[in-house]
C-alpha angles and dihedrals in degrees: 000000000000124000095256091052090048090053092048093053092044092052092049088056089052090059090057090048091052092051091049087058092049094253114140109232096202109025118185099241148341100226129223114002142140132238124269089247092053091048092050089056093057124102125249114282095028115129115231138180117211136165134199149112121312104241102170137013126190112184119204108178106278096007142045137204110211140162128235121200131198129165092281099053147282131300132184119241127194116212117191126183091223091057103042100029133253097274095047091047091051090052090049091054088058093054116109131221105270096036118125124236140169120218138189123199150109128293115243136160121240125224088262090056098253119143109237140175114237097215117227095172139354140193127214107234110175140351124237104214095184122057116245120244113285111285102235099041100037118191107321107160106100097212092049091048091056095043094046099035090157089067093041094058091041098057105019110067092189092059091047092050093050092052092045088052088057090059091050091050093053094045093049092050090050095047093047091055095043088054087057091054096255116152118229113223141174122227130189121290092190107065137179092218120023103225143155095070142032109254142115109269133213110249128215138165132239109217099198096050092033095225142117119259133184135217106244120262090194137356094221103112093049093048091052090051085064090057086057087052092056101261098132099186120038138154140177132199109199152119124289125191129214123176095219141105129319121228141142087285101034134066123171090240119039139162124251136183110215120187131184127187126183123226094023136097135218092281089065087056090053089061094041095050091048091049093048095049095046091048090052090053091050092048093051092046090050087055092055099262117141110225113210095214136032109245092188091067122086119002095168124170114229134177118244095223094046089052092050090050093047098050101035097041087227124111114248128184135176087239093061113124120234089253090054091050093049092050091050091046090054092051090049092051093248109132107225094200115174096312126127120264094258092055092049090049089048091054092049090047092049093050100044110019115028098072090055094058097085101142116060107284134182107214113201136173101077115163114261093220089062095045101066096172096048133087119251116246113261089219097049122017091202091065130067127220091250142118139187123210118229124188126171091352094307131111106230104165147022130198142165148164102273123245107238101167105104095205093050091044093052091049091049091050091050091048091049093050092047089053089054093048091248130135121261088232087079091071111122095246092176089062091048089051090051090053089051088065086059133266119205121237106279147163129225135201134194122192123186104230095193091057093046089054090049091054094043093051101033092241112164097205133045087227089067091064099042116079095218111014125189111270137180112272115265114253107237127200114221 
């Protein structure tokens, strides 16, 4: 029997021993108490009640210095037989690292200057049947950390900090928009027609209605219906789903902020996105987080075609034919395959340009024929009123002036479907009908929250910033 199994069996026996002594092994609650952080801020002599997980225990005859951890931090506790009683002290000695306990006692400061609770009484709260990862080495295996995230955030402070930063990022984005009188909404995740982006959806089936449904790839078309309904400023923070590849930057389900504002164009969204991202940085820094890059520096606007020309050494123009683009792709060792021009351009851009866009950059100049939901530029009909945000070689946002002409929008949808080899019957006619009631001029913005958190925390993989990322199934031996 291995050591872990030995520990498991031993700890199960301890539960039986507790119950024999009349001690409840899994009581329902502890009652009123404060956090470890709040207790640590109290003055000497103040009585406190705290609860948490036992993370260390150093026995010294008739006393023990230990540490209790809750979500707010760790605090030392001092348990003496003379204070808690002989029976209670004997039971404490049998507690294992990982067990939960609640204590009541007075704050004092040890000779080494550490704030400590002098325990007057304690309550056993829950048994940890499995031993925690070894103290000094933590949980290092990457795959195990993702599969057992509960252990990762328990024993690896860096992982816990990154995921706490995610919460701060989302809350700051939300608060910034609420201050600007935007309304937060929720739109359907199960959709008849997956629209608002070009991606492969996840498919499911509704038994009662007897029809196929799809997990949304974007909430865009529903949010813009609300503009038709007279809600001029709306946003949603929620999960999108795309049945595509997994990488350090891609997860099948991911979190997006989508914002729509009536009577504005894409240049308004340039200012709003800049303001949101800088405010998130400032909020994290105020909370003690060290941000690896300065998001207030840069924010240049650059043309897509000029960037391609600069970094490939090959002349590119929005008037290039598809044949021209394929020939240039071949020379640049980027196989064009059977993809559409925009996807070939995207691959060339990813290979030669992205890594050079370190400072925050608005990239403009995207072809209107490949931006079906965006307005065409009044200056150049080949180009859409659209930008993408790149920071540290990553695309983190996308925005444009929204197409609100129902006839143009329908034609763009039909053209897009034809390019994908799909039937025009798949056009979202309900959305077209909504536009026919009239949608005001508007701009929209999407920001990838997972990628923003990656940049803010220096995480190298999207799986570091998602609590429970998608992983390969575990191979089981039967």
